[in-house]
C-alpha positions in Angstrom: 58.3 118.6 138.8 55.6 116.5 137.6 53.4 116.6 134.4 50.1 118.3 136.4 52.6 120.8 137.7 54.4 121.4 134.1 50.6 122.1 132.6 49.5 124.4 135.7 52.4 126.7 134.9 51.7 126.6 131.2 47.9 127.3 131.6 49.0 130.1 133.8 51.9 131.6 131.4 49.1 131.1 128.7 46.3 132.9 130.8 49.0 135.9 131.2 49.6 135.8 127.1 46.2 136.3 126.0 45.9 132.5 124.8 43.1 130.6 125.7 40.4 128.9 123.9 40.6 126.7 121.4 45.0 128.2 120.5 45.7 127.4 124.2 44.2 124.0 124.1 45.9 123.1 120.7 49.3 124.1 122.3 48.4 121.6 125.9 47.9 118.9 124.3 50.9 119.2 122.0 53.2 119.4 125.0 51.4 117.0 126.7 51.5 114.7 123.9 55.4 114.9 123.5 55.7 114.2 127.7 53.5 111.4 127.2 55.9 110.0 124.4 59.6 110.6 126.3 58.0 109.2 129.7 57.2 106.1 127.8 60.9 105.9 126.1 61.7 106.6 129.4 59.9 104.0 130.7 60.8 101.3 128.5 64.2 101.7 128.9 63.8 100.8 132.8 63.5 103.9 134.6 60.7 104.4 137.0 57.5 106.2 135.9 57.9 109.3 138.3 61.3 109.8 137.9 60.6 109.7 134.2 57.9 112.8 134.4 60.7 114.7 136.0 62.9 114.1 133.5 60.8 114.5 130.6 59.4 117.9 131.8 62.8 118.9 132.4 64.1 118.0 128.9 61.1 119.9 127.7 62.0 122.9 129.4 59.9 125.7 131.4 57.1 126.4 130.7 57.2 129.8 130.4 60.1 129.9 128.2 57.4 127.5 126.0 54.8 130.0 126.4 57.2 132.7 125.5 58.1 130.8 122.1 54.5 129.6 121.3 53.3 133.6 122.0 55.7 134.7 119.8 54.9 132.0 117.0 51.4 132.9 117.1 52.0 136.9 116.5 54.6 136.2 113.1 51.2 134.1 111.8 49.9 137.3 110.8 51.0 140.9 109.5 50.1 142.4 112.8 52.0 140.0 114.5 55.4 140.9 112.5 55.0 144.1 113.1 53.0 145.0 116.3 54.3 148.7 116.7 53.1 149.4 113.1 49.6 147.5 113.4 48.9 148.5 117.4 50.3 151.9 117.9 50.9 154.0 114.6 47.8 152.6 112.8 45.8 153.1 115.7 46.9 156.6 116.2 46.4 156.4 112.4 42.7 155.4 112.4 42.0 157.7 115.4 43.1 160.9 113.9 40.9 159.5 110.6 37.7 159.2 112.8 38.5 162.9 114.1 38.9 164.3 110.8 35.5 162.2 109.5 33.9 164.2 112.4 35.1 167.3 111.4 34.5 167.2 107.8 31.1 166.2 108.5 30.7 169.0 111.0 31.6 171.4 108.0 30.0 169.9 105.6 26.6 170.3 108.0 27.4 173.9 108.6 27.3 174.7 104.8 23.9 173.2 104.1 22.1 173.5 107.5 19.6 176.2 105.6 18.1 173.3 103.2 18.0 170.9 106.3 14.6 170.8 109.0 15.8 171.1 112.9 15.0 167.0 113.0 17.3 166.1 110.2 20.1 168.7 111.6 19.7 166.8 114.9 19.7 163.3 113.5 22.7 164.3 111.6 25.0 165.6 114.4 23.9 162.5 116.1 25.3 160.6 113.3 28.6 162.9 113.1 29.0 162.3 116.6 29.4 158.4 115.8 31.6 158.8 112.7 34.9 158.4 115.0 33.9 155.6 116.7 32.2 153.6 114.2 35.5 154.2 112.5 37.3 152.8 115.7 35.2 150.0 116.0 35.9 148.6 112.4 39.7 149.0 113.3 39.0 147.5 116.6 37.0 144.4 114.4 39.8 143.8 112.0 42.7 143.9 114.8 40.5 141.3 116.3 41.0 138.8 113.8 43.9 137.5 114.8 44.4 139.0 118.3 48.2 138.6 117.1 49.6 140.3 120.7 46.8 139.0 122.6 44.5 140.2 124.9 47.5 143.5 125.8 47.4 144.3 122.1 43.1 144.0 122.0 42.6 145.9 124.5 45.3 149.0 123.4 43.6 149.0 120.2 39.8 149.3 122.3 41.1 151.8 124.3 42.9 153.7 121.8 40.5 153.4 118.6 37.2 153.3 119.9 36.6 154.3 123.5 38.7 157.7 123.7 36.8 158.8 120.5 33.9 158.4 122.4 35.0 161.3 124.4 34.3 163.4 120.7 31.3 165.1 120.1 29.9 168.1 117.5 27.9 170.4 118.2 26.2 172.8 116.3 23.1 175.5 116.7 22.2 177.5 114.0 21.6 181.5 114.4 18.2 181.9 115.5 18.3 185.7 116.2 20.2 186.8 112.8 23.9 186.9 112.4 26.3 186.1 114.7 23.7 184.0 117.4 24.3 180.7 116.4 27.4 178.5 117.5 29.3 175.5 116.7 32.3 173.3 118.0 33.5 170.0 119.5 33.6 169.0 123.0 34.2 165.9 125.3 31.2 164.0 125.8 32.2 162.6 129.5 32.2 166.1 130.5 29.9 168.2 128.6 26.1 168.0 128.8 25.9 164.9 127.1 27.7 162.4 129.6 25.4 159.5 128.5 26.4 158.9 125.0 30.0 158.2 126.2 28.8 155.9 128.8 26.4 154.0 125.9 29.5 153.9 123.4 31.8 152.5 126.4 29.4 149.8 127.6 29.1 149.0 123.8 32.4 149.1 122.7 33.4 146.8 125.9 30.8 144.9 125.2 31.9 144.3 121.3 35.7 143.6 122.6 34.0 141.0 124.8 32.8 139.0 122.0 35.1 139.3 119.9 37.1 137.8 122.5 34.8 135.6 123.2 34.5 134.1 119.2 38.6 134.2 119.0 38.9 131.6 121.5 35.2 129.7 121.0 34.0 130.9 124.4 36.1 127.7 126.0 37.7 128.2 129.6 40.7 126.8 129.4 41.0 125.7 133.4 38.2 123.1 132.2 40.1 121.6 129.3 43.2 121.4 131.7 41.4 118.6 133.9 41.1 116.5 130.4 45.3 117.0 130.2 46.0 116.5 133.8 
């Protein structure tokens, strides 16, 4: 296995783990420097350069194994990576339930004080209440994206569960207009309700923000371009 093949396999494995950009570049440079150092030692000992590359790559180990170890090490740098089930799983569920609880609480507060509010203010508050679970989810997503301890898999799971799924939920309240018993209130799923545009808009914004978080963490650099400088 030659150096170019070794680095190419390492790049593919890094992408698979969601490690790209500056973090991947640093790892590739480290492995490339190590290979070069070992090759020079072997060449200095009288071995030809081609077989030296082969032996150096073999001594360093399989690229996939190196990437697996590097991914675990990167994850261990934050408490989220050290506790993936807690950070990406359990706490995501908690954040989701918290967002729904905030929306339900806001709905009941609106119902309790609707008589003192104008129609325009009520509609504005209903719109705001509908966005509360989504906003709570986005806050957790932004916090989780600071480290991305589990790569793209963890990031997109948190995105789906704490930001996209709450976008399904909505609240409506219609005050009584013709005496007691004529009003209505409740919660609904926006994607099958009469307000599908709300969910579509939140979905697009969520994907955009997630993509931005991903780009920011990787500094927007393409791993394939960086790999050309290492080959």
